[in-house]
N, C-alpha and C positions, 0 to 999 in steps of 0.2 A: 589527775588520777582519781578514780572512784574510791569511796570509802570501803573498808573491808566489810565483807558480809559474814555474819555469824549464824551458825546453825543452832537452833534452840531445840533441845531434847525435851519433849513433853511427856515422855513415858512410853512404854511399849505399845505400839500401834495407835497412839493417840494423835489426833489432829486438832487444830484450833478452829473454832467457828468465829471467834471475835477476839480482838486484843485491845488493850489500852496501855499507854505508857506515860510516865511522868519524869520530868527531869530536864535540866538545861542541856543544850547541845554544846559540846566543846569544839575547839577549832579543827578537830579531825572528823567532825560530823558523826561521832558515836554518841549515843544517848547515855552519858555519864554525868552525874553531878552529885551534890551532897544528898539529894533526895531521889536519885534515879532508880526507878523500878518499873516493872511491867507485869501485867496480868493477862491471862487468856481464859476464855470460856472454851472448854474442851468439847469434843464431839459428844461426850456423855452428859454435858451440862454442868460438870464440875468446874471449879475455878482453881487455877494454879498461878502463883506469882513468884517472881524472882527479882533479885537486885538488892538495893539498899533497904535495910529493915529496922532502922533505929527506933521508929515509932510503931512497930508492929504492922507496917503497911503490907506485909506479905500474908497477913491473916492467919498465921500459924500458931499464935499464942506466945510468941517469943520475939526477941529482937536480933536474931542471928541472920546476918546477911548471907544470901545464897546466890550462887552463880547459875549459869544456863546449861551446863553440861551434866551428864549423868554422874560424873565424878564429883561434882560439887554438891550434890544432894538436893537440888530443887525439884527435879523431875519426880513425879509420883506422889508428891505431897500436895494435898488439896485443902482448900478452906472449908471449914465446917459450915455448911449452909443451912443445916437443920435436917431433921429426919425426912428422907425421901424428897428433898428439895433440890432444884436445879436452877441455874442462872440463865436468864434470857437476854440480859444486857449488862454492861459493866462500864464504869467510868473511873478513870484515875485522876485524882486531884493532886495537889502539890505533895501532901503527905497523908492522904486519906483515900480510901477506895469505896465506891458505892456500887452495889449490884441489885438489879431488879430480879426477883425470883419468879418462878413459874406460877406462884399463887398471887402475884402482884405485890408482895411485901418488899420493902426496901431494907437491905442489910448494909451496914457501914462498918468499916474497921480502919485502924490507923491512928494518926494523931488526932487528939480531941481537945486541944488547948483552947479552942474557941467554941466548943460545943457542936462542932460539925458532925460528930459521930454520936448520935443519941444512943442511950443504953438500949440494947436489943437483946431479948432473950431468944436464944437459938434452941430449937428442939421441938 
């Protein structure tokens, strides 16, 4: 039997250009674990993330875990990439996210226990 498919609501009229995901796969082949989360670069160049957020891996300035449906509140919330900045690529680590911006800058957020997310001034 194939694993269940889930629809991800990215916001009204939004589509994903690129995605990344982090987390172990359980025995039902769904991407859930202690650190399971995903991020997408939208057609606008904005970044949205959903899932487990204990270390701020969703990039929204808090640690509130968010789901994938419009009812759960993840859709429409985007990471602050800086004034007039867009993401061109994204990578999800175990508990940290890294995005290359349109100006070539690297932006990182999430867990920084080993210094993997250097201090970055956004704006």
